[in-house]
N, C-alpha and C positions, 0 to 999 in steps of 0.2 A: 504494500499499499504506500502511496505517496504521502509525504509528511503533511501536505496542505489539502488532502482530501477532506470533504465534509459530507455529512449525512443530514437528511431531513427527517425529523421526528415530530410527533405531537405529544403533548402532555395534557391529560384531562383530569379534571376534578369536578365533582358534582355534589351539591346539597339538594334536598327535596325541591327547593324553590329557585335554585341558581346553579348554572352549569357554565364551565369555561373549558375551551380547548385552545391551547396555544401551540402554534406551529413554530418550530425552531430549526435553525441551521447550526449544527454543531460540528466540532472536529471529529473525524473518525477516531474511534477508541474511547468515546465518551461512555461512561457507565450510567446505569438507570438512576441512581441517586443524584449524580451531577446534573442530569437533564431535568429532574424535578426541581432542584435548587435553582437552576438557570431559568426556569419558566417564570419565576416571579409571582406565582399563584398565591404565595403566602401573603403578598401585599394586598391582594383582592379579597382574601378570605381570612379575616382576623381569627387568630387562634389556631390556624393551620401550621403545624410544625413539620416542615419538610425534612428536617434532620432525623426524625424518628418515625415518620409516617410509614405505614405499610405500602409497598409499591408493587405493581404488576405490569406485565406487557401483554396486551391483547387479552385481558381477562384471566391471565394465569399469574398467581402470586409469585413474586421473585424472593426467594429466601435470603439471598445475599446481593442486595441491590448495588453495593459498592464494587462487587466483583463481576456482575453481568454487564457485558459490553453490548451496546445497542447496535442494531443493523439499520441501514437506510429504510425508511418507511415505517418503523416501529411506532406504536402508540403506547406511551407510559401512562399508567393509571394510578392515581393517588387514592388510596382507600381510607374511608373514615373508620374510626374505631366502632366496634359493635356496641350498641346501647345495652342489649341483653344477650345472654348466652343462648343461642338457638336450642341447644339440648335442654337447658333448663325450662325454656318456654314450652317446648313440646311435652316435657314431663308434667308441668303444671296443667296444660290443656288436657292431657290424658287423665290425670287425677280428677279434674273437674268433671269430665265426661263420665268417668266411673262413678263418682259420687252422685251425679244426676241420675244415672241409670239405676243405682241402688235405691235412691229415694223414690223413683217412679215404680219400682217393683214392690216396694213396701206399702205404697198407697193403693 
C-alpha cells in the first residue's frame, strides 16, 4: 500500500429521536476507534464517550476496535449502552406470564 492512500468510511450513531452518519476520508491503516474519534459525533451528542463506547462494523460488534483496521467503504457503528439486560427482561416477562396463568387457573 502506498503511504498516502486513503479510505472512505462512514461513522453512524443513533438515538431514538436523532441519527447522524458522517462520511470521512481517512488514511489507510486507520482503526475502528480512531474513525469514531475523528467523526466528531461526541460534539453533536453530549454524553457520548467515544473512548469507551462499544463499536461495530456493519452490525457486527468489534471486540478490539483499536486493533481492527478499516477497509474502504466500511461503516463504523457506535453502540449505546443497554438500559436493561435482555435476559433479565425475558425472565421477568416469563415470570409475569406464569403468575397470570396460575391466577386464571385458580379462579
